[in-house]
N, C-alpha and C positions, 0 to 999 in steps of 0.2 A: 720162039720165045714169046709168051703172051705178056702184055703189059697191063696189070690190074690197077696201076696207079691212075688210069683214066676213068675208073668207075667213080661216078659222082653220086651214087645212091647214098643218101644219108642214113645213119643208123638211128635207132629209137633214142638213144642217149644224146645224140647231136641235135635232136628237135628241141625247139624251145618248150618250156612248160605250157605255154598257151597253145601250142600246136598239139602237144600230147593230150591236153584237156579237151581240145576240140575233137581229136580222134575218138576219145572215149565217149564223149557226149553223143557224137554221131553214131558210134557203134551201138550204144544203148538203144538208139532209135532204129537200128538195123541198116544203117547207111554207111557208105565208105566216105572218106575225106575227099573233097573235090580236087585238092592239089595232088596230082599223081605221084610226085616224089614223096610227099608226106604219107600217102596211102601205101606206097611200096615199103617205106621204112616200117610203118605200123604192121603191115602184113608179114614182113620178114621177122620182126620181133615176136609177134604173136604165134607164128608157125615155127619158131626156133625149136629144134629137136630137144633141147634141155628141158622144156616144159613137160615132156613125157618121162623124165627120169623119176626114180623111186621117191626121192624126197619132195618132188613137186606133185606127186600123186597122193600123198598123205592128206588126210583131211586138214583144212585150213585152221581149225580150232585146236589141233593137237599141240603145236608148239606153244601157243599162248597159255593153254591149260597147264602144260608141264611147267612153264615158268611160274604160274600162279602157285602151283602145288610146291614147287621148290621154294618159293618165297615164304609160304606158310611154314613149311618144315624148318627153314633156316631161322626164321624169327622164333618159332617154338623152341628150337634147340639153343637159342641164345646167341646167334651169330648175326646180328642185324646188319653189319657191314657187307656180308656176303649177299644180302637181299638186293644189292645193286646189280649183281650178276643175274638174279632172277628177273629184275625189272628189264634188263637188256634182252633177256630171252623172250619175255612178253612182247616188248616193242619190236624186236626182230621178227617174231612170229606173226605179229599183226601186219607188219609191212610185207612180209612174204605172202601172206593170205591175200592182201589187197592186190599185189602184183599178179598172183595166180589167177585171181578172179577177173582182173582187167584183161589179161591176155586171153582168157576164155571168151570174154565178151567180144573182144576185137576178132578173135578167130571165128566165132559164130557169124558175125556181121560180114566178114571178108570171105567166108566160105559159102555163104548163101547164094543161091542162084538169083541173078538179077532178072527182073521181068523184061521181056523183049518189047 
């Protein structure tokens, strides 16, 4: 019987906002985070198989654009309260776009060969 309760590798969500920001800034420069536990959490998050699923491969602009279109149609048809739903679609789409782009940046930095 294997005991996985001893695994102390943190997850991306368990990292502090400052640590996540540090990972992203370093990844934009093509560097890994110097703290190996943070780097491992970032690499695990960025290489998660869910990033390859269909909804994560759609262009990032798609959901926000659909939300804007929905908002215009809803207001034009006279249902301004339903425009709140359209606003949520836009915000959700932008947040998803941001996460997908951040994961791609971290993947690129953590997959690159380090010079010897």
